[in-house]
N, C-alpha and C positions, 0 to 999 in steps of 0.2 A: 182194416185199418193199416196205415203204413208204418214206417219206422217212427219209433219214439226217441226223441233226442233230450238230453239234459243240457245244462249250461256248458258252453264250450264245444258241444258236439258238432262235428262238421261231416258233411256227406256229399258225394257227387250226385247231381240231379240226374245225369245220365244213368248212373248205376241204380239208383232208386227207382226210376222209371222202367228200366230193363227188368228189374226184379218183380215189378208189377205187370210185366207183359206189355209194356208201352215202348214201341220201337222208336218214336220220335217225339220228343217234348217240345211243343211250340208255345202253348198258351197255358198259363197256370192261374189259378185263383188262390190268393192269400186271404185266409179267413182268420179274424181275431175275435175272441170272445171273452166275457167277463161277467162277474156278478158283484154287487155291493154286498159287504159283509153285514150281517143282520145287526151287528153292533156298532153300526156306522154314525150314529148320533142323529139320524132322521132326515138330513139334507139329501137332496137328489144329487146323484153322481152322474156327470156327463164325461165320458171318456172318448177320446178322439185318436183315431189312427192317422199317422202321417208317414209319408215316404220321401226319403232324400236320395236323389241321384248323385253319385259322387264320382268325380274324375280322379286321376292318379294322385293329385295333391290332398285327397280326402275332404274336398269342399264341393259343393254345388257350383256348377258352371255359371248359372243364372237363377233367378227367382223362379223361373219356369220348372226347374229341376226339384222344387219343393212342392209335393203334392199333398193336399189336405182338404178339409171341409169347404174352403173358400176357393180352392184351385183344384178341381176334380180331375183334370186331364193333364198329362205330361207325356213326354217322349216315350211310347211303348207302355204307358201306364194309365189305367182308369180306376179312380177311387169311385165306389159305387154309392156314396153318401153317408152322411152323418147320422147314426143312430144315437139319440140323446138320452136314453133311459138305461140301456143294457138289459131291458126286460124280455126282449124277444128270444125265441128259442134258436138254438144253433148260434151261427156266427152274429156278432153284433155289427161289425163292419167288414166289408170285403173290398179287396184290391185286385184288379185283373192286370196281369203282366204278360205282354206279348214279347217273348224273349228275342225273337228275330227283329223287333222294331226297336230295341234299345240301342242308342247310338253307341258306336265303336269305342268312342272315348270315355264311356261310362264304366268304371271298374267295379262299383258297388252300389247295390240298392239296399238302403237301410229302412227297416220297418219299425217304427216307434209308436208308442201309446202314451198320451199325456192325459192329465186330470184337468178339465176346464175349471177355472175359478178355484183351484185347490187351496191357495193361501186364504182367500176370502172366506171359504167354507171349512177351513181347517181340515183338509182331507188329504190322504196319501195312500200309496199302494198297499200298506199294511192293512187297509180297510177294504181291500178288493181282493175277492176269491174267485176260484176257478178260472183264472185267466189262462189264456192259451193262444198260440198261433199254429196254423196248419197250412199245409201246401197241397193243393188239389190240382190234377190233371184237368183242365177245363173241358177237354174234348170228350173224356171218358167219365168224368166225375169221381174218378178213384183218388182217395186221399193217399198221398205219397209219404207225408211226414207230419209230425206233430211235436210240439213242445209246450210243456206246461210251465207257467211262471213260478208257481209257489207263492208263499205269503212271507217272503223274508225281507220285505222293503218297508221299513217302519217310518221313514221320513221322506222317501223319494215321491215326487210328483210327475216324474217321467221315466219311462223304461224303453231302452232300446231292445226289442224282443229278438230280432234276427236281421240277418243280411243275406242276400244273394251277391256272390261275388264271382269275377271271372278269374280263372287259373289256368294258364296255358290254353286258352281259347274255350275252355269248358265252364259251364255254370256250376257252382257249388253253393251249398247252404251252410251258414254258421249260426248256431243258437247263442246269441251273446248274452241275453237276459242280464243287462247291466242298467242299474238305476242312476237317476240324476235328480238333484234339487233344482229348483228354478223353472220347472215346467217347459212348455213349448219355446219359450224365448231363450232359454239356456241351450236347448238342442239346436234351434236355428242359429244361434251365435257360433257354436262349435262346428257347424257345418257351412259357415261362410254366408248365412242369409242375414241381411240387416232387418231388425224388427223395430217398427216406428214406436 
């Protein structure tokens, strides 16, 4: 198991990889997992992972920089598909990132999870447990880092888990763990994506 990070934890990917005996990190897998709380009221939960590629202004350059269940491929990013129940073992959703293929003008890659139809079903992240995000070297399968969400979000319907960001030409990881109300639409708006 790799480095365990809490909220606000930052680490250099090169350092974490070197500590794991990996000389060059090219392709990583971001795995996200969760379970519905046993006291959730019985309605199905459908959590969705999304990725936002952000430029220096903190916004997506185009709609193609927003990767989610209806747009699975972006520059250097491949979303592996929507898991609609959260009942599978291990990661519920996975995103592949080819670090060398991320455009040079992308400074941050944000990983978020939202609850589909949260308002309609009266659901929030306080009803979700065992949520985590982890980073794996795709070539070796070694887990480099992991961050657990906890259950501190009683009204939030969207959570920005973490981000990859460039600093002096090097990729680093930041465990943000910040909740938002308004679901996916609110996140899209904050990152410059218009929602119809």
